[in-house]
C-alpha positions in Angstrom: -9.8 -4.1 24.4 -8.6 -0.6 25.7 -10.8 0.9 28.5 -12.2 3.4 26.1 -13.3 0.5 23.8 -14.8 -1.5 26.7 -16.7 1.6 27.6 -18.1 1.8 24.2 -19.0 -1.6 24.1 -21.0 -1.7 27.1 -22.8 1.3 25.8 -23.6 -0.4 22.4 -24.7 -3.7 23.8 -27.1 -1.8 26.1 -28.4 0.1 23.0 -28.9 -3.0 20.9 -30.7 -4.7 24.0 -33.0 -1.6 24.4 -33.9 -2.0 20.7 -34.3 -5.7 21.0 -31.8 -6.5 18.5 -29.8 -8.9 20.6 -30.4 -10.8 24.0 -28.2 -12.8 26.2 -27.1 -16.4 24.8 -25.9 -19.6 26.0 -24.9 -20.9 22.6 -22.2 -23.4 21.7 -21.0 -21.0 19.0 -19.3 -17.7 19.4 -18.0 -15.2 17.0 -15.2 -12.9 18.0 -15.9 -9.1 18.1 -14.1 -6.0 17.2 -14.2 -2.3 17.1 -13.6 -0.1 13.9 -13.9 4.0 13.7 -16.3 5.3 11.6 -15.8 8.7 9.4 -17.2 10.7 12.3 -14.7 9.3 15.0 -17.4 7.1 16.6 -16.7 3.3 17.1 -18.9 0.5 15.5 -19.2 -3.0 16.7 -18.2 -5.5 14.2 -18.9 -9.4 14.4 -16.4 -11.7 12.5 -18.7 -14.2 11.0 -15.9 -16.2 8.6 -16.3 -19.2 10.5 -20.2 -19.5 10.4 -20.1 -18.5 6.8 -17.6 -21.2 5.6 -20.1 -23.8 6.7 -23.4 -22.2 5.7 -25.5 -23.8 2.9 -25.6 -20.8 0.2 -29.1 -19.5 -0.5 -29.4 -19.5 -4.2 -32.4 -17.0 -4.3 -32.2 -15.2 -7.7 -31.2 -11.6 -8.2 -32.9 -9.7 -10.8 -31.0 -9.0 -13.9 -30.0 -5.3 -14.0 -30.6 -4.9 -17.8 -34.2 -6.6 -17.3 -35.0 -4.0 -14.4 -34.0 -1.2 -16.6 -36.0 -2.2 -19.4 -39.1 -1.6 -17.3 -38.3 2.1 -17.2 -39.2 2.9 -20.8 -41.3 5.9 -21.0 -40.9 7.1 -17.6 -40.1 10.6 -16.8 -40.5 11.1 -13.1 -38.3 9.0 -10.5 -37.7 8.7 -6.9 -35.1 6.5 -5.0 -35.7 5.1 -1.7 -33.0 3.5 0.6 -34.2 1.6 3.6 -32.2 2.4 7.0 -30.4 -0.1 8.4 -32.2 -2.8 6.2 -30.7 -6.0 7.7 -31.5 -5.2 11.2 -35.3 -4.9 9.9 -35.3 -8.7 9.4 -35.8 -11.2 12.2 -33.8 -14.3 12.4 -35.5 -17.7 12.3 -35.8 -18.7 15.8 -34.1 -22.2 15.7 -30.9 -20.3 14.0 -30.7 -17.5 16.4 -28.1 -19.2 18.6 -26.0 -19.3 15.5 -25.2 -15.7 15.6 -23.8 -15.6 19.2 -20.9 -13.5 19.8 -18.4 -13.3 22.8 -17.7 -10.0 24.6 -16.1 -9.1 27.8 -19.5 -8.7 29.3 -20.9 -12.0 28.2 -22.2 -13.7 25.4 -25.2 -12.5 23.2 -27.0 -13.3 20.1 -28.8 -11.4 17.3 -32.7 -11.7 16.9 -32.3 -9.8 13.8 -30.1 -10.2 10.9 -26.7 -8.7 11.5 -24.2 -7.5 8.8 -21.7 -9.9 7.7 -23.6 -13.3 7.2 -23.1 -14.6 3.7 -26.7 -15.4 2.8 -28.1 -11.8 4.1 -28.3 -10.5 0.5 -30.3 -13.2 -0.8 -32.6 -13.2 2.4 -33.4 -9.5 2.0 -33.9 -9.8 -1.9 -36.8 -12.5 -0.9 -38.4 -10.0 1.5 -38.4 -7.0 -0.8 -40.0 -9.0 -3.6 -42.6 -10.3 -1.0 -43.4 -6.8 0.0 -43.7 -5.3 -3.3 -44.7 -8.3 -5.5 -48.1 -6.5 -7.0 -46.0 -3.4 -7.7 -42.8 -5.0 -9.3 -42.6 -4.0 -13.0 -45.4 -1.8 -13.0 -44.0 1.2 -11.1 -41.4 -0.3 -8.9 -38.1 -1.9 -9.3 -36.0 -3.3 -6.5 -32.5 -4.4 -6.0 -31.4 -5.5 -2.3 -32.3 -2.5 -0.6 -32.6 0.1 -3.4 -36.1 0.8 -4.4 -36.7 3.0 -7.6 -40.3 4.5 -8.2 -41.0 5.6 -11.6 -44.2 7.1 -13.7 -44.9 8.7 -16.8 -46.5 11.8 -15.4 -46.1 13.8 -12.3 -49.8 13.0 -11.1 -49.0 9.2 -11.5 -45.9 9.5 -9.7 -47.6 11.2 -6.9 -50.0 8.4 -6.5 -47.2 5.7 -7.2 -45.0 7.1 -4.4 -47.9 7.3 -1.9 -48.6 3.7 -2.4 -45.0 2.6 -1.9 -44.6 4.9 1.1 -47.9 3.3 2.6 -46.8 -0.3 1.7 -43.2 0.5 3.6 -45.2 1.8 6.6 -47.8 -1.0 6.9 -45.0 -3.5 6.7 -42.9 -1.6 9.4 -40.0 -0.9 7.1 -38.1 2.5 7.4 -36.2 4.4 5.0 -33.2 6.6 5.6 -34.2 10.1 4.5 -30.9 11.5 3.9 -30.2 8.6 1.2 -33.6 9.1 -0.7 -34.2 11.2 -3.6 -37.7 12.4 -4.6 -39.2 13.7 -7.7 -36.2 13.8 -10.0 -36.3 13.9 -13.8 -33.1 12.5 -14.1 -31.4 10.1 -11.4 -28.7 7.5 -10.8 -29.4 4.0 -10.1 -27.4 0.6 -10.2 -24.7 2.5 -12.1 -26.9 3.9 -14.8 -28.3 7.2 -15.4 -32.1 7.3 -16.0 -33.9 10.2 -17.4 -36.9 10.6 -19.8 -34.8 10.0 -22.9 -34.2 6.5 -21.4 -31.5 4.7 -19.8 -27.8 5.4 -20.5 -24.4 4.1 -19.2 -23.0 6.0 -16.4 -20.0 8.1 -18.0 -17.8 7.0 -15.1 -18.3 3.4 -16.1 -16.1 3.6 -19.2 -14.2 6.7 -18.3 -11.3 4.7 -17.6 -10.6 4.1 -21.4 -12.4 7.2 -22.7 -10.2 9.5 -20.6 -6.9 7.8 -21.0 -4.4 10.8 -21.5 -2.2 11.0 -24.5 1.2 9.0 -24.1 4.1 11.1 -23.5 6.9 8.4 -23.9 7.2 5.0 -25.7 6.7 3.3 -22.2 3.1 4.6 -21.8 2.4 3.8 -25.4 3.3 0.2 -24.7 1.2 0.4 -21.4 -1.9 1.2 -23.6 -1.1 -1.3 -26.4 -1.0 -3.7 -23.9 -4.4 -3.0 -22.8 -5.9 -2.8 -26.2 -4.0 -5.8 -27.6 -5.6 -8.1 -24.7 -8.9 -7.6 -26.7 -7.7 -7.6 -30.2 -10.0 -10.5 -31.1 -12.8 -8.2 -30.4 -11.7 -5.3 -32.6 -11.7 -5.5 -36.2 -8.6 -4.7 -38.1 -6.7 -3.9 -34.7 -3.2 -4.7 -36.2 -4.0 -1.8 -38.9 -5.3 0.4 -36.3 -2.3 -0.1 -34.0 0.4 0.0 -36.6 1.5 3.7 -36.0 1.5 3.2 -32.3 3.4 0.1 -32.4 6.1 1.8 -34.7 6.8 4.3 -32.1 7.9 1.7 -29.4 10.7 0.6 -31.7 14.2 0.9 -30.4 16.0 4.2 -31.4 12.8 5.7 -32.7 12.5 9.3 -31.7 9.1 10.0 -29.8 7.1 12.2 -32.0 3.3 12.5 -31.5 2.1 13.0 -35.0 -1.2 13.7 -36.4 -1.3 9.9 -37.6 -0.5 8.6 -34.4 -3.2 10.6 -32.7 -6.0 9.4 -35.2 -4.8 5.7 -34.4 -5.0 6.6 -30.7 -8.4 7.9 -31.0 -9.5 5.2 -33.2 -8.4 2.5 -30.9 -10.0 4.2 -27.7 -13.2 4.3 -29.6 -13.1 0.7 -30.7 -12.4 -0.4 -27.2 -15.5 1.2 -25.7 -18.0 -0.1 -28.2 -20.0 -3.4 -28.1 -19.5 -6.1 -27.9 -16.6 -5.5 -25.5 -19.0 -3.8 -23.0 -21.5 -6.4 -22.8 -24.6 -6.6 -20.6 -24.0 -9.1 -17.6 -26.0 -12.3 -17.3 -26.8 -13.2 -13.8 -26.5 -16.8 -12.7 -23.1 -17.1 -14.7 -19.8 -16.6 -12.9 -18.1 -13.3 -13.2 -14.2 -12.7 -13.4 -12.9 -9.4 -11.8 -9.2 -8.6 -12.7 -7.6 -6.3 -10.1 -4.1 -4.7 -10.0 -2.7 -1.9 -7.7 0.2 0.3 -8.2 1.7 3.5 -6.5 -0.5 5.6 -8.8 -3.9 3.9 -8.6 -6.2 0.9 -8.6 -7.3 -0.6 -11.7 -9.9 -3.5 -12.4 -11.7 -4.9 -15.3 -15.2 -6.7 -15.0 -15.7 -9.7 -17.4 -18.0 -12.6 -18.2 -17.4 -15.3 -20.5 -14.2 -13.6 -21.8 -16.2 -10.3 -22.7 -15.7 -7.1 -21.0 -18.7 -5.4 -19.1 -16.9 -2.6 -17.6 -13.5 -0.9 -16.8 -12.7 1.0 -13.8 -9.7 2.7 -12.2 -8.9 5.6 -9.9 -5.7 7.2 -8.3 -4.8 6.7 -5.1 -5.8 9.0 -2.3 -3.3 10.7 -0.2 -3.5 8.4 2.8 -3.5 5.4 0.5 -0.1 6.1 -0.7 1.5 4.7 2.5 -0.5 1.5 2.5 2.1 -1.6 2.1 1.8 -3.5 -1.1 -0.6 -6.3 0.4 -3.3 -3.7 1.5 -3.1 -1.7 -1.9 -4.0 -4.9 -3.9 -6.6 -5.7 -1.3 -8.2 -2.4 -1.6 -8.2 -2.8 -5.4 -10.5 -5.8 -4.7 -12.6 -3.9 -2.4 -12.9 -1.3 -4.7 -14.1 -3.6 -7.6 -16.9 -5.1 -5.4 -18.0 -1.5 -4.3 -18.4 -0.2 -7.7 -19.9 -3.2 -9.5 -22.2 -4.1 -6.2 -25.3 -4.1 -8.5 -23.6 -6.9 -10.6 -21.6 -9.1 -8.2 -24.2 -9.2 -5.2 -25.3 -12.5 -4.6 -23.2 -13.8 -7.7 -20.2 -16.1 -7.8 -17.2 -14.1 -8.4 -13.7 -15.2 -9.1 -11.1 -12.3 -8.4 -7.7 -12.6 -10.2 -4.9 -10.6 -8.7 -1.2 -10.6 -9.4 -0.4 -10.4 -5.5 -0.3 -14.1 -4.6 -0.8 -13.7 -1.0 -4.3 -12.6 -1.3 -5.2 -16.3 -2.0 -5.0 -17.0 1.7 -7.0 -13.8 2.8 -9.9 -16.1 4.0 -7.7 -18.4 6.1 -5.4 -15.8 7.4 -5.4 -15.7 11.3 -3.9 -12.2 12.1 -5.5 -9.4 10.2 -4.9 -5.6 10.8 -8.2 -3.4 11.5 -8.1 -2.2 8.0 -8.2 -5.8 6.7 -10.8 -6.8 9.1 -13.2 -4.0 7.8 -12.6 -5.1 4.1 -13.2 -8.6 5.3 -16.5 -7.8 6.7 -17.5 -6.1 3.4 -16.3 -8.9 1.1 -18.2 -11.6 3.3 -21.3 -10.2 1.8 -20.1 -11.6 -1.5 -19.6 -15.2 -2.8 -15.9 -14.4 -3.8 -12.8 -16.5 -4.6 -9.5 -15.2 -4.8 -7.1 -16.6 -7.2 -3.6 -15.7 -8.0 -2.9 -14.4 -11.8 0.6 -13.8 -12.9 1.1 -9.9 -13.6 2.1 -10.4 -17.0 -1.1 -12.2 -17.8 -3.2 -9.3 -16.0 -2.2 -6.6 -18.5 -5.7 -5.0 -18.2 -6.0 -4.0 -14.7 -2.3 -3.6 -14.5 -2.4 -0.8 -17.4 -5.7 0.7 -15.9 -3.8 1.1 -12.4 -0.6 2.6 -13.9 -2.2 5.3 -16.1 -0.2 8.3 -15.8 -1.8 11.2 -13.7 -2.7 14.3 -15.8 -2.0 16.6 -13.0 1.4 15.4 -12.2 5.0 14.5 -13.3 4.6 11.0 -12.6 7.2 8.8 -14.4 5.9 5.6 -16.2 5.8 2.6 -13.9 6.7 0.1 -16.5 10.6 0.9 -15.9 11.0 -1.5 -13.4 14.0 -3.6 -14.5 17.2 -3.0 -13.3 19.1 -0.5 -15.3 22.2 -0.8 -13.3 23.8 -4.2 -13.7 26.3 -5.0 -11.2 29.4 -6.8 -11.5 30.9 -9.5 -9.3 32.9 -8.3 -6.4 35.9 -10.2 -7.7 36.3 -7.8 -10.4 37.3 -5.3 -7.8 40.8 -6.6 -8.0 41.3 -4.3 -11.1 41.9 -0.5 -11.0 38.6 0.4 -12.9 36.0 2.8 -11.2 33.6 0.6 -12.9 34.1 -2.2 -10.5 31.4 -0.7 -8.1 28.9 -1.2 -9.9 28.6 2.2 -11.5 29.9 1.2 -15.0 26.8 2.7 -16.8 27.8 6.2 -15.3 30.9 8.4 -15.7 31.2 9.6 -12.1 34.0 12.1 -12.7 31.8 13.8 -15.3 28.5 14.0 -13.7 29.2 17.4 -11.9 30.5 18.7 -15.3 27.3 17.5 -17.1 25.2 19.0 -14.6 27.1 22.6 -15.0 26.6 22.1 -18.6 23.0 21.6 -18.3 22.8 24.6 -15.9 24.1 26.9 -18.7 21.3 25.8 -20.9 18.7 26.2 -18.4 17.0 29.7 -18.6 15.8 29.8 -14.9 19.3 28.7 -13.4 20.9 31.1 -15.7 18.6 34.1 -14.6 19.6 33.0 -10.9 23.3 33.0 -11.9 23.1 36.3 -13.7 21.4 37.9 -10.6 24.1 36.4 -8.3 26.8 37.9 -10.6 25.2 41.3 -10.7 24.6 41.3 -6.9 20.9 42.0 -7.4 19.8 38.6 -6.2 17.7 38.8 -3.1 17.8 35.2 -2.1 21.0 34.6 -0.2 20.3 31.0 -0.3 21.8 30.8 -3.8 25.3 31.3 -4.7 28.1 30.5 -7.2 30.9 27.9 -7.0 34.3 28.8 -8.4 33.6 27.0 -11.3 30.2 28.8 -12.1 28.2 26.0 -10.7 24.9 27.3 -9.1 24.2 26.0 -5.6 21.4 26.1 -3.0 22.7 26.3 0.4 25.9 24.6 -0.9 23.9 21.8 -2.8 24.1 21.4 -6.5 20.9 22.7 -8.2 20.1 19.9 -10.8 18.2 21.6 -13.7 15.0 20.2 -15.1 14.9 18.1 -18.2 17.3 15.5 -19.6 18.3 12.4 -17.4 20.4 14.0 -15.1 17.9 13.5 -12.0 16.6 10.2 -12.9 20.4 9.2 -13.1 20.8 10.6 -9.7 18.0 8.7 -8.4 19.0 5.6 -9.9 22.8 5.7 -8.7 21.3 6.4 -5.1 19.0 3.4 -5.0 21.0 0.7 -7.1 24.5 1.6 -6.4 26.4 -1.3 -4.6 27.2 1.3 -1.9 23.6 2.3 -1.3 21.6 -1.1 -1.7 17.9 -0.1 -2.2 17.5 2.2 0.7 14.0 3.4 1.6 12.4 6.6 0.4 13.4 8.7 3.9 16.8 7.3 4.0 17.4 7.9 0.2 16.0 11.5 0.5 18.2 12.4 3.3 21.4 11.1 1.5 20.7 12.7 -1.9 19.8 16.2 -0.4 23.2 16.2 1.0 24.6 16.9 -2.3 21.7 17.7 -4.8 18.7 20.1 -4.8 15.8 20.3 -7.2 12.0 21.2 -6.6 10.0 18.4 -5.9 13.0 16.1 -4.9 11.2 14.3 -1.9 8.1 13.2 -4.0 10.7 12.3 -6.9 12.4 9.8 -4.4 9.3 8.6 -2.9 8.0 7.7 -6.4 11.1 6.1 -7.7 11.4 3.9 -4.4 7.6 3.0 -4.6 8.4 1.9 -8.3 11.5 -0.5 -7.7 10.1 -4.0 -8.2 12.7 -5.5 -5.9 11.9 -3.4 -3.1 8.0 -4.3 -3.5 8.8 -8.0 -3.6 11.5 -7.9 -0.8 10.8 -5.5 1.9 8.6 -6.3 4.6 6.3 -3.6 6.5 7.8 -2.7 9.8 5.3 -1.5 12.2 5.9 -0.6 15.8 4.0 -3.0 18.2 1.4 -1.3 20.4 1.7 -1.1 24.1 4.1 0.7 26.6 7.8 0.6 25.4 10.4 0.8 28.2 13.6 2.0 26.5 17.1 1.1 27.9 19.3 3.5 29.4 20.8 5.9 26.8 24.8 5.3 26.6 27.1 8.2 27.6 29.6 7.7 24.8 30.3 6.2 21.6 30.8 2.1 21.9 30.1 2.3 25.3 27.1 0.1 25.2 26.6 -2.4 22.4 24.0 -4.9 21.4 24.5 -8.1 19.4 22.6 -10.8 17.8 22.9 -13.7 14.9 21.4 -13.6 11.5 21.3 -17.5 10.8 20.4 -20.0 8.0 21.9 -18.1 5.2 22.8 -20.0 1.9 26.6 -20.8 1.9 28.0 -19.0 -1.4 30.2 -20.7 -3.7 33.8 -21.0 -2.4 32.8 -19.9 1.1 32.1 -21.6 4.5 30.1 -19.2 6.5 26.2 -19.2 6.9 25.6 -16.7 9.6 26.1 -13.0 10.3 27.2 -11.7 13.6 25.6 -8.3 14.1 27.0 -5.9 16.6 25.4 -2.5 17.0 26.6 0.7 18.9 23.4 1.8 20.8 24.4 5.2 20.8 25.7 6.0 17.2 23.9 3.3 15.6 27.1 2.1 13.8 26.8 -1.5 12.8 29.5 -4.1 12.2 28.8 -7.3 10.3 31.1 -10.1 10.9 30.5 -13.3 8.7 30.9 -16.6 10.8 29.7 -20.1 10.6 26.8 -21.5 13.0 29.3 -24.1 14.2 32.1 -21.8 15.3 32.9 -22.3 19.0 32.8 -19.5 21.4 36.6 -19.3 21.5 36.7 -18.3 17.8 34.1 -15.6 18.2 35.9 -14.2 21.1 39.2 -14.1 19.0 37.1 -12.2 16.3 35.4 -9.8 19.1 38.9 -8.7 20.2 40.4 -8.1 16.7 37.4 -6.4 15.2 35.6 -4.7 18.0 37.8 -4.1 21.0 40.8 -3.2 18.8 38.9 -0.5 16.7 36.4 0.7 19.1 37.7 -0.1 22.7 36.1 -2.2 25.6 32.2 -1.5 26.1 31.0 -1.0 29.2 28.0 -3.3 28.8 26.6 -5.8 26.1 23.0 -6.3 25.4 22.1 -9.6 23.8 19.7 -12.6 23.8 20.3 -15.7 25.6 21.8 -17.5 22.6 24.2 -20.4 24.0 27.3 -18.7 22.9 26.6 -15.5 24.7 25.8 -17.6 28.0 28.9 -19.9 27.7 31.3 -19.9 30.7 34.1 -18.7 28.4 32.2 -15.8 27.0 31.4 -14.7 30.4 34.7 -15.1 32.0 36.1 -13.0 28.9 33.7 -10.2 29.6 34.4 -10.3 33.1 37.8 -9.9 32.6 37.5 -7.1 30.5 34.9 -5.3 32.9 32.1 -5.5 30.6 28.5 -6.3 32.2 26.4 -8.7 30.3 22.4 -7.9 29.8 20.4 -10.7 28.6 17.1 -10.3 27.3 14.0 -11.9 29.1 13.2 -15.4 27.5 10.7 -15.4 24.5 10.8 -11.5 24.7 13.1 -10.3 21.9 11.9 -6.8 22.3 14.5 -6.4 25.1 17.2 -6.4 22.6 15.1 -4.2 20.3 18.2 -2.3 18.7 19.7 -5.3 17.1 16.3 -6.9 16.2 15.3 -4.0 14.3 18.7 -3.6 12.7 18.3 -7.3 11.6 14.9 -6.7 10.1 16.7 -4.1 7.8 19.7 -6.1 7.1 17.5 -9.0 6.1 15.8 -6.9 3.7 19.2 -5.9 2.3 20.5 -9.3 2.0 17.4 -10.5 0.4 18.1 -7.8 -2.4 21.6 -9.2 -2.6 20.4 -12.6 -3.4 18.0 -11.2 -5.9 20.4 -8.8 -7.5 23.9 -10.6 -7.2 22.8 -14.4 -7.5 23.2 -15.0 -3.6 26.6 -14.0 -3.1 25.9 -12.1 0.1 29.3 -12.8 1.8 31.3 -11.0 -1.1 29.1 -8.1 -0.8 28.7 -7.9 3.2 31.3 -4.8 3.3 29.2 -2.9 1.1 26.0 -3.7 2.9 27.7 -2.5 6.0 28.8 0.7 4.4 25.7 1.4 3.0 23.8 1.1 6.3 25.9 3.0 8.4 26.3 5.8 5.6 22.3 6.0 5.3 20.2 8.7 7.2 18.7 7.3 10.4 15.5 9.1 11.7 16.2 8.2 15.4 19.4 10.2 15.5 18.7 12.6 12.8 21.9 11.6 10.7 23.8 8.8 9.5 25.7 6.4 12.0 29.1 7.4 10.4 28.3 11.1 10.8 27.4 10.5 14.3 30.7 8.5 15.0 33.2 10.6 13.0 31.2 13.9 13.0 31.7 14.0 9.1 29.8 12.6 6.1 31.6 9.5 4.6 31.9 9.9 0.6 29.9 7.0 -0.9 31.0 7.4 -4.3 27.2 6.7 -5.2 26.5 10.3 -6.3 29.3 11.0 -8.6 30.5 14.3 -6.9 34.0 15.3 -7.0 36.3 17.8 -5.5 36.1 20.8 -7.9 36.4 24.5 -7.7 35.5 24.6 -4.1 31.9 23.3 -4.8 32.4 20.6 -1.7 35.3 22.4 0.1 34.4 22.3 3.8 35.6 25.6 5.7 36.5 25.3 9.2 33.3 26.6 10.4 31.4 24.2 8.6 33.7 21.2 9.9 33.1 22.5 13.7 29.5 22.2 12.8 29.5 18.8 11.7 31.5 17.6 14.7 29.1 19.4 16.9 26.3 17.1 15.5 27.6 14.3 17.5 27.0 16.1 20.5 23.3 16.4 19.4 22.9 12.7 19.6 22.3 12.4 23.3 19.6 15.2 23.0 17.9 13.3 20.1 18.2 9.8 21.7 16.7 11.4 25.0 13.7 12.8 22.9 13.1 9.4 21.2 13.7 7.8 24.7 10.9 9.9 26.2 8.4 9.5 23.4 8.8 5.6 23.5 7.7 5.5 27.1 4.2 6.8 26.4 3.8 5.7 22.8 0.9 3.4 22.1 -0.2 1.8 18.6 -1.3 4.3 16.0 -2.4 1.9 13.7 -5.2 3.1 11.5 -8.9 1.9 12.6 -10.4 -0.8 10.2 -13.9 -2.2 9.3 -15.3 1.6 8.6 -18.5 0.7 7.4 -21.3 3.3 6.8 -24.1 2.3 9.4 -27.6 3.4 8.4 -29.8 5.1 10.8 -31.3 3.3 13.7 -34.9 2.7 14.0 -37.3 0.9 16.2 -39.0 -1.7 14.1 -40.9 -5.0 14.1 -38.5 -7.1 12.3 -39.9 -9.3 9.4 -39.8 -13.0 9.5 -37.9 -14.6 6.5 -36.3 -17.7 5.6 -33.1 -18.0 7.6 -29.8 -16.7 6.0 -28.1 -19.3 8.4 -29.2 -22.6 7.4 -26.2 -25.1 7.4 -25.5 -28.8 7.8 
């Protein structure tokens, strides 16, 4: 732990000791501890009880049926809701079981004498206590579910008396409530996902809002998404096919998208049918629940079912900070979201969660969890949950809910995940056609012309062009090219509407010369040539919707701790780093199964040389002279790991003769050669995409991978490696620009500016170097659970939640 965490640990241990919640222990058990940040910035001590939960005999104490509880409210008109403060800590642990709650800390071992959070039987134990405390009031004027207490009365006078009895009972039993969470003297109140009033009990509007508030589709793909959801329940909807026929016709190939009155009626009728009984049925405690969950880059979706009947739908859009979550965490967030909103149904019940993200199956056995995942795991531990994999195509309900179009944005549909750009084999490059570069679906030579024609039809752009021609424009950033194209700071302004923007995004992401760049790289590359409002968000959204990227790319996170950077090279190719990517499949007609990665540490330019893992060092040396020394000169030093080929006598003698120093990384410490290690991670992502997109012919496409990597923006130097090396942008061909009418002519001043960029690398690298020296882990805090207010109490003795064999 960090010094600040150790200080906080000591403080909280003393606080728990003062309250009598814990005591020193000599138990053979010992759960690990960790800290998570709460919303107010303070730290909370958490115990990971997963190990003891796995061997604990489950307490089958029954939880009340929600519908039976609410049936008791008939005729009531006054309501008060009471929430106990830190309820679990108000229950003492059975003395012979206290040692099982032990946890290990820097300052010794301790054990809880009160019930801690995270024990699997805690809900059942707490429910048993509540029933014993209020047994003579239950169904008279009190209903209780776990730590939620509802007092109800027919008249104001009765409610005063009932409330007095309940509060006196709590005081006599030394149970304390948290005032900020209590609600008193209400005519309408929310309780267990329902709205309770004098008129009766009604379903909370948020429960079925996911279906009722589904926005009108704006294209055929969104219609298919809605029909996918509706079709899953066709056996529950009378005359489903007849009702859905107008919508189904709209999804036909070549059918123009026209939202008519007939289609609107069918859409409304289907939504109404989906939200009527018997679809939304009441749950029956004791029978297993099934929760379908799914997450997308727009939102989270889930469906609660029992015996193939729907209990509730739920979905929500992602919050701003959640948009940066990796796919695994998003899918896990959907599970937590479902458990939270349906707590009153799922607490203490057997729950089967079906997700289309296969790795979640191993969540309970995963050794290394980040702090966010640990926070969620502590929450999930309160539930009897089994997570199983369910293919995405079968999970159409939650998938459709998670991918609903946002009304307030210009979100594109998420169903367009197929590769629209079919790449041809590199062997076809022997011909003269421009289509051989995998851009056969796009007429590159005409792209700028098409943009120019679309500009002439766009009213906003034509107004700008008119002001420029008449000299009335007050915005000097806009200007006209010789052929009449409207430019913003030298970049073509792409008009709204049509498919031009989508086409540019597709070329920049799927072209053989780009190979699925990340959102930052792709944005920096596109903005060299094109501009339109919201381009950065459009790029981020497009990348997040790429199925190949979601399947292949791993999360890259900087490790915590002090980073000692290597000295900055003084010139290009003065200092290089090298390593091998091994174990690659041998493509048909080829012999190589390894890539030799050589990186210029200053400009980040990377050379990829295909070799065999059995090649002798003499062969590698010959390749090194021909491909590196011949083109870039003799480096002053080489950074590498301790691969036998780099420690061979011949290799050392060769570099000694050339005057090149060899710097080897420390054994079992690959971070020394961090430059190539990070490059290799990126290249491995690109190679996986090659195998996915091009049937494993990685060696044929290796030159394009090298070009794509070197021609993409790198945040560490503020430009692409080629730009840093040559001082000029390399024409990639992936953006369809052409030499025309002066649009892309580079004047002498611009050329000089580009060349000066190379001089900025040293300054940029120096800044990065300085920052890395003092950087520490900035991973987000995990396990942020809302802690109830502390109370000095005399904990109640109830049956132990820790009984196991």
